[in-house]
N, CA, C and O atoms as a Maestro MAE file, in Angstrom:
{
 s_m_m2io_version
 :::
 2.0.0
}

f_m_ct {
 s_m_title
 :::
 protein
 m_atom[348] {
  # First column is atom index #
  i_m_mmod_type
  r_m_x_coord
  r_m_y_coord
  r_m_z_coord
  i_m_residue_number
  s_m_chain_name
  s_m_pdb_residue_name
  s_m_pdb_atom_name
  i_m_atomic_number
  :::
  1 25 75.486 151.287 119.419 1 A "UNK " " N  " 7
  2 3 76.372 150.637 120.378 1 A "UNK " " CA " 6
  3 2 75.908 149.209 120.666 1 A "UNK " " C  " 6
  4 15 76.717 148.286 120.756 1 A "UNK " " O  " 8
  5 25 74.592 149.045 120.810 2 A "UNK " " N  " 7
  6 3 74.058 147.718 121.115 2 A "UNK " " CA " 6
  7 2 74.313 146.753 119.962 2 A "UNK " " C  " 6
  8 15 74.624 145.581 120.175 2 A "UNK " " O  " 8
  9 25 74.178 147.264 118.734 3 A "UNK " " N  " 7
  10 3 74.415 146.412 117.564 3 A "UNK " " CA " 6
  11 2 75.885 145.984 117.504 3 A "UNK " " C  " 6
  12 15 76.192 144.846 117.149 3 A "UNK " " O  " 8
  13 25 76.776 146.894 117.851 4 A "UNK " " N  " 7
  14 3 78.204 146.574 117.856 4 A "UNK " " CA " 6
  15 2 78.512 145.498 118.896 4 A "UNK " " C  " 6
  16 15 79.318 144.605 118.635 4 A "UNK " " O  " 8
  17 25 77.887 145.569 120.061 5 A "UNK " " N  " 7
  18 3 78.074 144.550 121.102 5 A "UNK " " CA " 6
  19 2 77.559 143.193 120.632 5 A "UNK " " C  " 6
  20 15 78.183 142.164 120.890 5 A "UNK " " O  " 8
  21 25 76.426 143.196 119.945 6 A "UNK " " N  " 7
  22 3 75.878 141.944 119.416 6 A "UNK " " CA " 6
  23 2 76.796 141.335 118.374 6 A "UNK " " C  " 6
  24 15 76.980 140.119 118.332 6 A "UNK " " O  " 8
  25 25 77.376 142.189 117.525 7 A "UNK " " N  " 7
  26 3 78.323 141.704 116.513 7 A "UNK " " CA " 6
  27 2 79.566 141.123 117.174 7 A "UNK " " C  " 6
  28 15 80.053 140.070 116.764 7 A "UNK " " O  " 8
  29 25 80.078 141.800 118.187 8 A "UNK " " N  " 7
  30 3 81.254 141.298 118.903 8 A "UNK " " CA " 6
  31 2 80.950 139.973 119.600 8 A "UNK " " C  " 6
  32 15 81.780 139.064 119.612 8 A "UNK " " O  " 8
  33 25 79.755 139.873 120.178 9 A "UNK " " N  " 7
  34 3 79.371 138.633 120.849 9 A "UNK " " CA " 6
  35 2 79.256 137.491 119.834 9 A "UNK " " C  " 6
  36 15 79.658 136.363 120.120 9 A "UNK " " O  " 8
  37 25 78.715 137.778 118.668 10 A "UNK " " N  " 7
  38 3 78.598 136.761 117.617 10 A "UNK " " CA " 6
  39 2 79.983 136.318 117.134 10 A "UNK " " C  " 6
  40 15 80.209 135.127 116.919 10 A "UNK " " O  " 8
  41 25 80.897 137.256 116.964 11 A "UNK " " N  " 7
  42 3 82.271 136.921 116.568 11 A "UNK " " CA " 6
  43 2 82.943 136.069 117.636 11 A "UNK " " C  " 6
  44 15 83.661 135.122 117.317 11 A "UNK " " O  " 8
  45 25 82.713 136.403 118.896 12 A "UNK " " N  " 7
  46 3 83.290 135.622 119.988 12 A "UNK " " CA " 6
  47 2 82.758 134.194 119.969 12 A "UNK " " C  " 6
  48 15 83.520 133.244 120.147 12 A "UNK " " O  " 8
  49 25 81.448 134.040 119.752 13 A "UNK " " N  " 7
  50 3 80.864 132.702 119.703 13 A "UNK " " CA " 6
  51 2 81.447 131.880 118.562 13 A "UNK " " C  " 6
  52 15 81.709 130.689 118.727 13 A "UNK " " O  " 8
  53 25 81.650 132.504 117.408 14 A "UNK " " N  " 7
  54 3 82.240 131.799 116.264 14 A "UNK " " CA " 6
  55 2 83.674 131.388 116.575 14 A "UNK " " C  " 6
  56 15 84.075 130.255 116.306 14 A "UNK " " O  " 8
  57 25 84.446 132.318 117.144 15 A "UNK " " N  " 7
  58 3 85.840 131.999 117.491 15 A "UNK " " CA " 6
  59 2 85.904 130.894 118.536 15 A "UNK " " C  " 6
  60 15 86.771 130.022 118.467 15 A "UNK " " O  " 8
  61 25 84.992 130.927 119.502 16 A "UNK " " N  " 7
  62 3 84.957 129.897 120.535 16 A "UNK " " CA " 6
  63 2 84.606 128.534 119.935 16 A "UNK " " C  " 6
  64 15 85.187 127.516 120.313 16 A "UNK " " O  " 8
  65 25 83.661 128.518 119.005 17 A "UNK " " N  " 7
  66 3 83.285 127.263 118.356 17 A "UNK " " CA " 6
  67 2 84.446 126.699 117.545 17 A "UNK " " C  " 6
  68 15 84.696 125.494 117.577 17 A "UNK " " O  " 8
  69 25 85.152 127.554 116.824 18 A "UNK " " N  " 7
  70 3 86.314 127.098 116.054 18 A "UNK " " CA " 6
  71 2 87.391 126.569 116.994 18 A "UNK " " C  " 6
  72 15 88.024 125.552 116.709 18 A "UNK " " O  " 8
  73 25 87.598 127.255 118.109 19 A "UNK " " N  " 7
  74 3 88.581 126.805 119.095 19 A "UNK " " CA " 6
  75 2 88.212 125.439 119.660 19 A "UNK " " C  " 6
  76 15 89.071 124.569 119.801 19 A "UNK " " O  " 8
  77 25 86.935 125.252 119.983 20 A "UNK " " N  " 7
  78 3 86.486 123.975 120.533 20 A "UNK " " CA " 6
  79 2 86.652 122.845 119.518 20 A "UNK " " C  " 6
  80 15 87.106 121.757 119.871 20 A "UNK " " O  " 8
  81 25 86.290 123.095 118.275 21 A "UNK " " N  " 7
  82 3 86.443 122.079 117.227 21 A "UNK " " CA " 6
  83 2 87.911 121.719 117.041 21 A "UNK " " C  " 6
  84 15 88.251 120.550 116.861 21 A "UNK " " O  " 8
  85 25 88.777 122.721 117.084 22 A "UNK " " N  " 7
  86 3 90.213 122.462 116.954 22 A "UNK " " CA " 6
  87 2 90.730 121.634 118.123 22 A "UNK " " C  " 6
  88 15 91.510 120.702 117.927 22 A "UNK " " O  " 8
  89 25 90.303 121.966 119.332 23 A "UNK " " N  " 7
  90 3 90.716 121.195 120.509 23 A "UNK " " CA " 6
  91 2 90.267 119.745 120.399 23 A "UNK " " C  " 6
  92 15 91.028 118.828 120.708 23 A "UNK " " O  " 8
  93 25 89.044 119.542 119.963 24 A "UNK " " N  " 7
  94 3 88.531 118.178 119.818 24 A "UNK " " CA " 6
  95 2 89.345 117.415 118.782 24 A "UNK " " C  " 6
  96 15 89.739 116.274 119.022 24 A "UNK " " O  " 8
  97 25 89.598 118.027 117.646 25 A "UNK " " N  " 7
  98 3 90.361 117.362 116.587 25 A "UNK " " CA " 6
  99 2 91.774 116.997 117.010 25 A "UNK " " C  " 6
  100 15 92.239 115.885 116.763 25 A "UNK " " O  " 8
  101 25 92.448 117.935 117.646 26 A "UNK " " N  " 7
  102 3 93.819 117.673 118.092 26 A "UNK " " CA " 6
  103 2 93.833 116.606 119.180 26 A "UNK " " C  " 6
  104 15 94.683 115.716 119.163 26 A "UNK " " O  " 8
  105 25 92.914 116.686 120.112 27 A "UNK " " N  " 7
  106 3 92.861 115.706 121.198 27 A "UNK " " CA " 6
  107 2 92.645 114.298 120.673 27 A "UNK " " C  " 6
  108 15 93.369 113.374 121.045 27 A "UNK " " O  " 8
  109 25 91.654 114.133 119.812 28 A "UNK " " N  " 7
  110 3 91.365 112.807 119.257 28 A "UNK " " CA " 6
  111 2 92.538 112.309 118.421 28 A "UNK " " C  " 6
  112 15 92.896 111.134 118.505 28 A "UNK " " O  " 8
  113 25 93.135 113.174 117.625 29 A "UNK " " N  " 7
  114 3 94.259 112.761 116.778 29 A "UNK " " CA " 6
  115 2 95.469 112.318 117.598 29 A "UNK " " C  " 6
  116 15 96.065 111.275 117.328 29 A "UNK " " O  " 8
  117 25 95.823 113.111 118.591 30 A "UNK " " N  " 7
  118 3 96.997 112.781 119.407 30 A "UNK " " CA " 6
  119 2 96.780 111.482 120.176 30 A "UNK " " C  " 6
  120 15 97.661 110.622 120.212 30 A "UNK " " O  " 8
  121 25 95.616 111.341 120.785 31 A "UNK " " N  " 7
  122 3 95.328 110.120 121.540 31 A "UNK " " CA " 6
  123 2 95.365 108.898 120.627 31 A "UNK " " C  " 6
  124 15 95.941 107.870 120.984 31 A "UNK " " O  " 8
  125 25 94.752 109.007 119.453 32 A "UNK " " N  " 7
  126 3 94.702 107.879 118.522 32 A "UNK " " CA " 6
  127 2 96.090 107.494 118.042 32 A "UNK " " C  " 6
  128 15 96.451 106.318 118.070 32 A "UNK " " O  " 8
  129 25 96.865 108.464 117.606 33 A "UNK " " N  " 7
  130 3 98.214 108.168 117.114 33 A "UNK " " CA " 6
  131 2 99.079 107.596 118.230 33 A "UNK " " C  " 6
  132 15 99.840 106.654 118.008 33 A "UNK " " O  " 8
  133 25 98.964 108.160 119.422 34 A "UNK " " N  " 7
  134 3 99.774 107.700 120.549 34 A "UNK " " CA " 6
  135 2 99.486 106.249 120.905 34 A "UNK " " C  " 6
  136 15 100.411 105.442 121.000 34 A "UNK " " O  " 8
  137 25 98.218 105.905 121.103 35 A "UNK " " N  " 7
  138 3 97.906 104.550 121.576 35 A "UNK " " CA " 6
  139 2 98.008 103.494 120.475 35 A "UNK " " C  " 6
  140 15 98.386 102.356 120.753 35 A "UNK " " O  " 8
  141 25 97.683 103.844 119.253 36 A "UNK " " N  " 7
  142 3 97.884 102.875 118.169 36 A "UNK " " CA " 6
  143 2 99.384 102.701 117.916 36 A "UNK " " C  " 6
  144 15 99.849 101.599 117.623 36 A "UNK " " O  " 8
  145 25 100.140 103.808 118.033 37 A "UNK " " N  " 7
  146 3 101.600 103.708 117.895 37 A "UNK " " CA " 6
  147 2 102.225 102.855 118.987 37 A "UNK " " C  " 6
  148 15 103.110 102.042 118.719 37 A "UNK " " O  " 8
  149 25 101.765 103.040 120.210 38 A "UNK " " N  " 7
  150 3 102.259 102.197 121.309 38 A "UNK " " CA " 6
  151 2 101.872 100.735 121.091 38 A "UNK " " C  " 6
  152 15 102.657 99.829 121.373 38 A "UNK " " O  " 8
  153 25 100.659 100.513 120.589 39 A "UNK " " N  " 7
  154 3 100.235 99.144 120.286 39 A "UNK " " CA " 6
  155 2 101.088 98.518 119.194 39 A "UNK " " C  " 6
  156 15 101.450 97.344 119.272 39 A "UNK " " O  " 8
  157 25 101.405 99.310 118.174 40 A "UNK " " N  " 7
  158 3 102.259 98.803 117.095 40 A "UNK " " CA " 6
  159 2 103.651 98.476 117.617 40 A "UNK " " C  " 6
  160 15 104.235 97.454 117.256 40 A "UNK " " O  " 8
  161 25 104.176 99.353 118.471 41 A "UNK " " N  " 7
  162 3 105.490 99.095 119.049 41 A "UNK " " CA " 6
  163 2 105.455 97.824 119.902 41 A "UNK " " C  " 6
  164 15 106.350 96.986 119.798 41 A "UNK " " O  " 8
  165 25 104.430 97.676 120.742 42 A "UNK " " N  " 7
  166 3 104.319 96.496 121.602 42 A "UNK " " CA " 6
  167 2 104.165 95.229 120.771 42 A "UNK " " C  " 6
  168 15 104.720 94.190 121.129 42 A "UNK " " O  " 8
  169 25 103.419 95.293 119.664 43 A "UNK " " N  " 7
  170 3 103.287 94.128 118.790 43 A "UNK " " CA " 6
  171 2 104.618 93.756 118.159 43 A "UNK " " C  " 6
  172 15 104.925 92.575 117.997 43 A "UNK " " O  " 8
  173 25 105.405 94.757 117.803 44 A "UNK " " N  " 7
  174 3 106.730 94.472 117.262 44 A "UNK " " CA " 6
  175 2 107.652 93.866 118.303 44 A "UNK " " C  " 6
  176 15 108.443 92.972 118.002 44 A "UNK " " O  " 8
  177 25 107.549 94.348 119.504 45 A "UNK " " N  " 7
  178 3 108.392 93.870 120.590 45 A "UNK " " CA " 6
  179 2 108.039 92.432 120.991 45 A "UNK " " C  " 6
  180 15 108.926 91.607 121.210 45 A "UNK " " O  " 8
  181 25 106.746 92.145 121.084 46 A "UNK " " N  " 7
  182 3 106.300 90.818 121.513 46 A "UNK " " CA " 6
  183 2 105.994 89.877 120.354 46 A "UNK " " C  " 6
  184 15 105.775 88.686 120.574 46 A "UNK " " O  " 8
  185 25 105.974 90.385 119.129 47 A "UNK " " N  " 7
  186 3 105.703 89.548 117.969 47 A "UNK " " CA " 6
  187 2 104.243 89.135 117.838 47 A "UNK " " C  " 6
  188 15 103.951 88.045 117.346 47 A "UNK " " O  " 8
  189 25 103.334 89.980 118.266 48 A "UNK " " N  " 7
  190 3 101.902 89.673 118.206 48 A "UNK " " CA " 6
  191 2 101.197 90.767 117.420 48 A "UNK " " C  " 6
  192 15 100.418 91.529 117.991 48 A "UNK " " O  " 8
  193 25 101.456 90.858 116.118 49 A "UNK " " N  " 7
  194 3 101.110 92.039 115.335 49 A "UNK " " CA " 6
  195 2 99.721 92.629 115.549 49 A "UNK " " C  " 6
  196 15 99.668 93.801 115.923 49 A "UNK " " O  " 8
  197 25 98.628 91.974 115.360 50 A "UNK " " N  " 7
  198 3 97.394 92.777 115.454 50 A "UNK " " CA " 6
  199 2 96.852 92.979 116.866 50 A "UNK " " C  " 6
  200 15 95.978 93.823 117.065 50 A "UNK " " O  " 8
  201 25 97.336 92.243 117.835 51 A "UNK " " N  " 7
  202 3 96.707 92.234 119.157 51 A "UNK " " CA " 6
  203 2 96.794 93.597 119.847 51 A "UNK " " C  " 6
  204 15 95.762 94.165 120.201 51 A "UNK " " O  " 8
  205 25 97.982 94.124 120.042 52 A "UNK " " N  " 7
  206 3 98.136 95.375 120.780 52 A "UNK " " CA " 6
  207 2 97.683 96.588 119.975 52 A "UNK " " C  " 6
  208 15 97.290 97.603 120.552 52 A "UNK " " O  " 8
  209 25 97.733 96.492 118.652 53 A "UNK " " N  " 7
  210 3 97.193 97.579 117.830 53 A "UNK " " CA " 6
  211 2 95.688 97.682 118.046 53 A "UNK " " C  " 6
  212 15 95.150 98.781 118.181 53 A "UNK " " O  " 8
  213 25 95.017 96.549 118.077 54 A "UNK " " N  " 7
  214 3 93.567 96.557 118.309 54 A "UNK " " CA " 6
  215 2 93.256 97.051 119.715 54 A "UNK " " C  " 6
  216 15 92.338 97.849 119.905 54 A "UNK " " O  " 8
  217 25 94.008 96.585 120.692 55 A "UNK " " N  " 7
  218 3 93.802 97.059 122.065 55 A "UNK " " CA " 6
  219 2 94.046 98.569 122.152 55 A "UNK " " C  " 6
  220 15 93.291 99.289 122.806 55 A "UNK " " O  " 8
  221 25 95.095 99.035 121.495 56 A "UNK " " N  " 7
  222 3 95.382 100.471 121.464 56 A "UNK " " CA " 6
  223 2 94.283 101.257 120.783 56 A "UNK " " C  " 6
  224 15 93.940 102.352 121.230 56 A "UNK " " O  " 8
  225 25 93.719 100.720 119.704 57 A "UNK " " N  " 7
  226 3 92.626 101.404 119.006 57 A "UNK " " CA " 6
  227 2 91.384 101.488 119.887 57 A "UNK " " C  " 6
  228 15 90.731 102.530 119.951 57 A "UNK " " O  " 8
  229 25 91.067 100.409 120.551 58 A "UNK " " N  " 7
  230 3 89.893 100.415 121.435 58 A "UNK " " CA " 6
  231 2 90.105 101.381 122.602 58 A "UNK " " C  " 6
  232 15 89.219 102.166 122.938 58 A "UNK " " O  " 8
  233 25 91.274 101.316 123.206 59 A "UNK " " N  " 7
  234 3 91.569 102.203 124.329 59 A "UNK " " CA " 6
  235 2 91.566 103.660 123.884 59 A "UNK " " C  " 6
  236 15 91.065 104.523 124.605 59 A "UNK " " O  " 8
  237 25 92.124 103.949 122.695 60 A "UNK " " N  " 7
  238 3 92.145 105.327 122.204 60 A "UNK " " CA " 6
  239 2 90.735 105.824 121.908 60 A "UNK " " C  " 6
  240 15 90.442 107.000 122.121 60 A "UNK " " O  " 8
  241 25 89.853 104.947 121.418 61 A "UNK " " N  " 7
  242 3 88.476 105.346 121.169 61 A "UNK " " CA " 6
  243 2 87.777 105.734 122.475 61 A "UNK " " C  " 6
  244 15 87.121 106.773 122.558 61 A "UNK " " O  " 8
  245 25 87.928 104.895 123.474 62 A "UNK " " N  " 7
  246 3 87.284 105.166 124.769 62 A "UNK " " CA " 6
  247 2 87.837 106.443 125.393 62 A "UNK " " C  " 6
  248 15 87.073 107.285 125.866 62 A "UNK " " O  " 8
  249 25 89.140 106.589 125.395 63 A "UNK " " N  " 7
  250 3 89.756 107.771 125.977 63 A "UNK " " CA " 6
  251 2 89.408 109.028 125.177 63 A "UNK " " C  " 6
  252 15 89.214 110.094 125.761 63 A "UNK " " O  " 8
  253 25 89.329 108.918 123.870 64 A "UNK " " N  " 7
  254 3 88.953 110.056 123.035 64 A "UNK " " CA " 6
  255 2 87.530 110.502 123.323 64 A "UNK " " C  " 6
  256 15 87.264 111.699 123.436 64 A "UNK " " O  " 8
  257 25 86.614 109.551 123.442 65 A "UNK " " N  " 7
  258 3 85.221 109.912 123.725 65 A "UNK " " CA " 6
  259 2 85.094 110.563 125.102 65 A "UNK " " C  " 6
  260 15 84.320 111.505 125.274 65 A "UNK " " O  " 8
  261 25 85.841 110.072 126.070 66 A "UNK " " N  " 7
  262 3 85.839 110.680 127.396 66 A "UNK " " CA " 6
  263 2 86.393 112.104 127.329 66 A "UNK " " C  " 6
  264 15 85.845 113.015 127.951 66 A "UNK " " O  " 8
  265 25 87.466 112.292 126.583 67 A "UNK " " N  " 7
  266 3 88.066 113.625 126.455 67 A "UNK " " CA " 6
  267 2 87.131 114.596 125.740 67 A "UNK " " C  " 6
  268 15 87.015 115.755 126.139 67 A "UNK " " O  " 8
  269 25 86.468 114.132 124.692 68 A "UNK " " N  " 7
  270 3 85.511 114.980 123.982 68 A "UNK " " CA " 6
  271 2 84.358 115.352 124.917 68 A "UNK " " C  " 6
  272 15 83.912 116.499 124.934 68 A "UNK " " O  " 8
  273 25 83.889 114.396 125.680 69 A "UNK " " N  " 7
  274 3 82.825 114.661 126.658 69 A "UNK " " CA " 6
  275 2 83.251 115.755 127.630 69 A "UNK " " C  " 6
  276 15 82.483 116.672 127.922 69 A "UNK " " O  " 8
  277 25 84.478 115.651 128.126 70 A "UNK " " N  " 7
  278 3 84.977 116.639 129.082 70 A "UNK " " CA " 6
  279 2 85.115 118.019 128.447 70 A "UNK " " C  " 6
  280 15 84.904 119.029 129.118 70 A "UNK " " O  " 8
  281 25 85.468 118.075 127.162 71 A "UNK " " N  " 7
  282 3 85.594 119.361 126.478 71 A "UNK " " CA " 6
  283 2 84.232 119.996 126.187 71 A "UNK " " C  " 6
  284 15 84.081 121.215 126.272 71 A "UNK " " O  " 8
  285 25 83.254 119.175 125.849 72 A "UNK " " N  " 7
  286 3 81.959 119.684 125.417 72 A "UNK " " CA " 6
  287 2 81.015 119.940 126.599 72 A "UNK " " C  " 6
  288 15 80.094 120.748 126.482 72 A "UNK " " O  " 8
  289 25 81.225 119.281 127.705 73 A "UNK " " N  " 7
  290 3 80.325 119.402 128.854 73 A "UNK " " CA " 6
  291 2 80.114 120.846 129.318 73 A "UNK " " C  " 6
  292 15 78.966 121.237 129.532 73 A "UNK " " O  " 8
  293 25 81.162 121.656 129.484 74 A "UNK " " N  " 7
  294 3 80.920 123.044 129.906 74 A "UNK " " CA " 6
  295 2 80.073 123.831 128.899 74 A "UNK " " C  " 6
  296 15 79.262 124.672 129.288 74 A "UNK " " O  " 8
  297 25 80.262 123.561 127.628 75 A "UNK " " N  " 7
  298 3 79.483 124.255 126.596 75 A "UNK " " CA " 6
  299 2 78.017 123.861 126.697 75 A "UNK " " C  " 6
  300 15 77.129 124.708 126.594 75 A "UNK " " O  " 8
  301 25 77.768 122.576 126.898 76 A "UNK " " N  " 7
  302 3 76.396 122.103 127.010 76 A "UNK " " CA " 6
  303 2 75.725 122.651 128.273 76 A "UNK " " C  " 6
  304 15 74.545 123.002 128.243 76 A "UNK " " O  " 8
  305 25 76.461 122.727 129.372 77 A "UNK " " N  " 7
  306 3 75.908 123.302 130.607 77 A "UNK " " CA " 6
  307 2 75.528 124.766 130.403 77 A "UNK " " C  " 6
  308 15 74.464 125.210 130.834 77 A "UNK " " O  " 8
  309 25 76.416 125.509 129.739 78 A "UNK " " N  " 7
  310 3 76.154 126.921 129.488 78 A "UNK " " CA " 6
  311 2 74.939 127.088 128.571 78 A "UNK " " C  " 6
  312 15 74.107 127.966 128.797 78 A "UNK " " O  " 8
  313 25 74.838 126.249 127.542 79 A "UNK " " N  " 7
  314 3 73.696 126.328 126.629 79 A "UNK " " CA " 6
  315 2 72.393 126.000 127.358 79 A "UNK " " C  " 6
  316 15 71.366 126.628 127.104 79 A "UNK " " O  " 8
  317 25 72.431 125.030 128.253 80 A "UNK " " N  " 7
  318 3 71.245 124.680 129.039 80 A "UNK " " CA " 6
  319 2 70.804 125.812 129.943 80 A "UNK " " C  " 6
  320 15 69.607 126.059 130.089 80 A "UNK " " O  " 8
  321 25 71.754 126.501 130.551 81 A "UNK " " N  " 7
  322 3 71.423 127.624 131.426 81 A "UNK " " CA " 6
  323 2 70.837 128.788 130.634 81 A "UNK " " C  " 6
  324 15 69.934 129.479 131.106 81 A "UNK " " O  " 8
  325 25 71.362 129.001 129.411 82 A "UNK " " N  " 7
  326 3 70.817 130.068 128.571 82 A "UNK " " CA " 6
  327 2 69.396 129.744 128.134 82 A "UNK " " C  " 6
  328 15 68.555 130.640 128.050 82 A "UNK " " O  " 8
  329 25 69.115 128.458 127.852 83 A "UNK " " N  " 7
  330 3 67.765 128.057 127.475 83 A "UNK " " CA " 6
  331 2 66.785 128.256 128.641 83 A "UNK " " C  " 6
  332 15 65.637 128.648 128.430 83 A "UNK " " O  " 8
  333 25 67.243 127.983 129.865 84 A "UNK " " N  " 7
  334 3 66.383 128.172 131.039 84 A "UNK " " CA " 6
  335 2 66.052 129.651 131.235 84 A "UNK " " C  " 6
  336 15 64.943 129.989 131.649 84 A "UNK " " O  " 8
  337 25 67.010 130.531 130.938 85 A "UNK " " N  " 7
  338 3 66.762 131.963 131.090 85 A "UNK " " CA " 6
  339 2 65.727 132.453 130.079 85 A "UNK " " C  " 6
  340 15 64.939 133.350 130.379 85 A "UNK " " O  " 8
  341 25 65.731 131.867 128.885 86 A "UNK " " N  " 7
  342 3 64.793 132.284 127.839 86 A "UNK " " CA " 6
  343 2 63.362 131.866 128.173 86 A "UNK " " C  " 6
  344 15 62.404 132.545 127.802 86 A "UNK " " O  " 8
  345 25 63.231 130.748 128.874 87 A "UNK " " N  " 7
  346 3 61.893 130.251 129.218 87 A "UNK " " CA " 6
  347 2 61.340 131.069 130.309 87 A "UNK " " C  " 6
  348 15 60.220 130.825 130.758 87 A "UNK " " O  " 8
  :::
 }
 m_bond[347] {
  # First column is bond index #
  i_m_from
  i_m_to
  i_m_order
  :::
  1 1 2 1
  2 2 3 1
  3 3 4 2
  4 3 5 1
  5 5 6 1
  6 6 7 1
  7 7 8 2
  8 7 9 1
  9 9 10 1
  10 10 11 1
  11 11 12 2
  12 11 13 1
  13 13 14 1
  14 14 15 1
  15 15 16 2
  16 15 17 1
  17 17 18 1
  18 18 19 1
  19 19 20 2
  20 19 21 1
  21 21 22 1
  22 22 23 1
  23 23 24 2
  24 23 25 1
  25 25 26 1
  26 26 27 1
  27 27 28 2
  28 27 29 1
  29 29 30 1
  30 30 31 1
  31 31 32 2
  32 31 33 1
  33 33 34 1
  34 34 35 1
  35 35 36 2
  36 35 37 1
  37 37 38 1
  38 38 39 1
  39 39 40 2
  40 39 41 1
  41 41 42 1
  42 42 43 1
  43 43 44 2
  44 43 45 1
  45 45 46 1
  46 46 47 1
  47 47 48 2
  48 47 49 1
  49 49 50 1
  50 50 51 1
  51 51 52 2
  52 51 53 1
  53 53 54 1
  54 54 55 1
  55 55 56 2
  56 55 57 1
  57 57 58 1
  58 58 59 1
  59 59 60 2
  60 59 61 1
  61 61 62 1
  62 62 63 1
  63 63 64 2
  64 63 65 1
  65 65 66 1
  66 66 67 1
  67 67 68 2
  68 67 69 1
  69 69 70 1
  70 70 71 1
  71 71 72 2
  72 71 73 1
  73 73 74 1
  74 74 75 1
  75 75 76 2
  76 75 77 1
  77 77 78 1
  78 78 79 1
  79 79 80 2
  80 79 81 1
  81 81 82 1
  82 82 83 1
  83 83 84 2
  84 83 85 1
  85 85 86 1
  86 86 87 1
  87 87 88 2
  88 87 89 1
  89 89 90 1
  90 90 91 1
  91 91 92 2
  92 91 93 1
  93 93 94 1
  94 94 95 1
  95 95 96 2
  96 95 97 1
  97 97 98 1
  98 98 99 1
  99 99 100 2
  100 99 101 1
  101 101 102 1
  102 102 103 1
  103 103 104 2
  104 103 105 1
  105 105 106 1
  106 106 107 1
  107 107 108 2
  108 107 109 1
  109 109 110 1
  110 110 111 1
  111 111 112 2
  112 111 113 1
  113 113 114 1
  114 114 115 1
  115 115 116 2
  116 115 117 1
  117 117 118 1
  118 118 119 1
  119 119 120 2
  120 119 121 1
  121 121 122 1
  122 122 123 1
  123 123 124 2
  124 123 125 1
  125 125 126 1
  126 126 127 1
  127 127 128 2
  128 127 129 1
  129 129 130 1
  130 130 131 1
  131 131 132 2
  132 131 133 1
  133 133 134 1
  134 134 135 1
  135 135 136 2
  136 135 137 1
  137 137 138 1
  138 138 139 1
  139 139 140 2
  140 139 141 1
  141 141 142 1
  142 142 143 1
  143 143 144 2
  144 143 145 1
  145 145 146 1
  146 146 147 1
  147 147 148 2
  148 147 149 1
  149 149 150 1
  150 150 151 1
  151 151 152 2
  152 151 153 1
  153 153 154 1
  154 154 155 1
  155 155 156 2
  156 155 157 1
  157 157 158 1
  158 158 159 1
  159 159 160 2
  160 159 161 1
  161 161 162 1
  162 162 163 1
  163 163 164 2
  164 163 165 1
  165 165 166 1
  166 166 167 1
  167 167 168 2
  168 167 169 1
  169 169 170 1
  170 170 171 1
  171 171 172 2
  172 171 173 1
  173 173 174 1
  174 174 175 1
  175 175 176 2
  176 175 177 1
  177 177 178 1
  178 178 179 1
  179 179 180 2
  180 179 181 1
  181 181 182 1
  182 182 183 1
  183 183 184 2
  184 183 185 1
  185 185 186 1
  186 186 187 1
  187 187 188 2
  188 187 189 1
  189 189 190 1
  190 190 191 1
  191 191 192 2
  192 191 193 1
  193 193 194 1
  194 194 195 1
  195 195 196 2
  196 195 197 1
  197 197 198 1
  198 198 199 1
  199 199 200 2
  200 199 201 1
  201 201 202 1
  202 202 203 1
  203 203 204 2
  204 203 205 1
  205 205 206 1
  206 206 207 1
  207 207 208 2
  208 207 209 1
  209 209 210 1
  210 210 211 1
  211 211 212 2
  212 211 213 1
  213 213 214 1
  214 214 215 1
  215 215 216 2
  216 215 217 1
  217 217 218 1
  218 218 219 1
  219 219 220 2
  220 219 221 1
  221 221 222 1
  222 222 223 1
  223 223 224 2
  224 223 225 1
  225 225 226 1
  226 226 227 1
  227 227 228 2
  228 227 229 1
  229 229 230 1
  230 230 231 1
  231 231 232 2
  232 231 233 1
  233 233 234 1
  234 234 235 1
  235 235 236 2
  236 235 237 1
  237 237 238 1
  238 238 239 1
  239 239 240 2
  240 239 241 1
  241 241 242 1
  242 242 243 1
  243 243 244 2
  244 243 245 1
  245 245 246 1
  246 246 247 1
  247 247 248 2
  248 247 249 1
  249 249 250 1
  250 250 251 1
  251 251 252 2
  252 251 253 1
  253 253 254 1
  254 254 255 1
  255 255 256 2
  256 255 257 1
  257 257 258 1
  258 258 259 1
  259 259 260 2
  260 259 261 1
  261 261 262 1
  262 262 263 1
  263 263 264 2
  264 263 265 1
  265 265 266 1
  266 266 267 1
  267 267 268 2
  268 267 269 1
  269 269 270 1
  270 270 271 1
  271 271 272 2
  272 271 273 1
  273 273 274 1
  274 274 275 1
  275 275 276 2
  276 275 277 1
  277 277 278 1
  278 278 279 1
  279 279 280 2
  280 279 281 1
  281 281 282 1
  282 282 283 1
  283 283 284 2
  284 283 285 1
  285 285 286 1
  286 286 287 1
  287 287 288 2
  288 287 289 1
  289 289 290 1
  290 290 291 1
  291 291 292 2
  292 291 293 1
  293 293 294 1
  294 294 295 1
  295 295 296 2
  296 295 297 1
  297 297 298 1
  298 298 299 1
  299 299 300 2
  300 299 301 1
  301 301 302 1
  302 302 303 1
  303 303 304 2
  304 303 305 1
  305 305 306 1
  306 306 307 1
  307 307 308 2
  308 307 309 1
  309 309 310 1
  310 310 311 1
  311 311 312 2
  312 311 313 1
  313 313 314 1
  314 314 315 1
  315 315 316 2
  316 315 317 1
  317 317 318 1
  318 318 319 1
  319 319 320 2
  320 319 321 1
  321 321 322 1
  322 322 323 1
  323 323 324 2
  324 323 325 1
  325 325 326 1
  326 326 327 1
  327 327 328 2
  328 327 329 1
  329 329 330 1
  330 330 331 1
  331 331 332 2
  332 331 333 1
  333 333 334 1
  334 334 335 1
  335 335 336 2
  336 335 337 1
  337 337 338 1
  338 338 339 1
  339 339 340 2
  340 339 341 1
  341 341 342 1
  342 342 343 1
  343 343 344 2
  344 343 345 1
  345 345 346 1
  346 346 347 1
  347 347 348 2
  :::
 }
}
């Protein structure tokens, strides 16, 4: 029974890791496409081709890193607490 619980826990951890990686990928992709797309649209509207695309890329990078931080923070907190229990 104990071995079965360990196997289930390992499967859960793998599924959770895959879920987290998928969330990170989708979040970064959507943010990047959205803000670079808005920058491209604004450049077309104002006739300043690279300016708003670059601003959109920089803003999407910053927002993506913040979003990834927010997604990963609970995992890191949980891992830190588990390490403290082992010590």
